[in-house]
C-alpha positions in Angstrom: 6.1 127.0 -32.9 9.0 125.1 -34.0 10.1 122.5 -31.4 13.1 120.3 -30.9 11.3 117.4 -29.5 11.6 114.2 -31.6 8.1 113.3 -32.7 6.4 110.3 -33.7 3.1 109.4 -35.2 0.7 107.1 -33.7 -2.4 105.1 -34.7 -5.4 104.7 -32.4 -8.9 103.8 -32.0 -11.8 106.1 -32.7 -12.9 105.6 -29.0 -9.6 106.6 -27.9 -9.4 110.0 -30.5 -12.6 111.0 -29.0 -11.7 110.6 -25.8 -8.1 112.6 -26.3 -10.1 115.2 -28.1 -13.1 115.7 -25.0 -9.8 115.6 -22.8 -8.3 118.5 -24.9 -11.4 120.4 -25.0 -12.2 120.3 -21.6 -8.9 121.4 -20.4 -8.0 123.7 -23.1 -4.5 122.0 -23.5 -3.4 120.2 -27.0 -4.8 116.8 -27.9 -1.1 115.4 -27.7 -0.3 116.9 -23.9 -1.9 114.1 -21.8 -0.6 111.4 -23.7 2.9 113.1 -23.8 2.9 113.5 -20.0 1.6 109.9 -19.5 4.3 108.4 -21.7 7.2 110.7 -20.3 6.0 109.6 -16.5 6.9 106.1 -17.6 10.2 106.5 -19.3 11.6 104.6 -16.6 9.1 101.4 -17.5 9.8 101.6 -20.7 13.6 101.2 -20.4 13.0 98.4 -17.9 10.7 96.8 -20.3 13.1 97.0 -23.1 16.1 95.5 -20.8 13.8 92.5 -20.2 13.0 92.1 -23.9 16.8 92.5 -24.7 17.6 89.4 -22.1 14.9 87.4 -23.4 16.5 87.6 -26.6 19.2 85.5 -25.1 17.4 83.9 -22.2 13.9 83.4 -22.7 13.1 82.2 -19.1 15.5 85.0 -17.6 13.6 87.7 -19.5 10.3 86.4 -18.9 11.2 86.4 -15.0 12.4 90.0 -15.3 9.1 91.1 -16.9 7.3 89.2 -14.2 8.8 91.4 -11.9 8.2 94.3 -13.6 4.6 93.4 -13.8 4.4 92.5 -10.3 6.0 95.9 -9.6 3.4 97.7 -11.4 0.6 96.1 -9.7 1.7 96.9 -6.1 2.3 100.6 -7.2 -1.2 100.5 -8.6 -2.7 99.3 -5.3 -0.8 101.4 -3.3 -2.2 104.4 -5.5 -5.5 102.9 -4.7 -5.3 102.6 -1.2 -3.5 105.9 -0.9 -6.7 107.6 -3.0 -9.2 105.8 -0.7 -7.3 107.3 2.5 -7.9 110.7 0.9 -11.4 110.2 0.0 -11.6 109.4 3.7 
């Protein structure tokens, strides 16, 4: 089945390959499905990281400050998710 989506080739460790193969076998989905969903779900993050790196090319200190803010937000979001999951477990 032809697709109009852009394609990229990635290299990965044997461990990651085996994990993705196992996930694909267990879910019945193609090996590329889960990584694609994870990547697609983080487009905003990738754009913010690219913005910060572009700023860092002109002003390293300012770019590092932006990167620090991005990482801090990700840590807070992860902590909130953990709290929410614990609430569900009850």
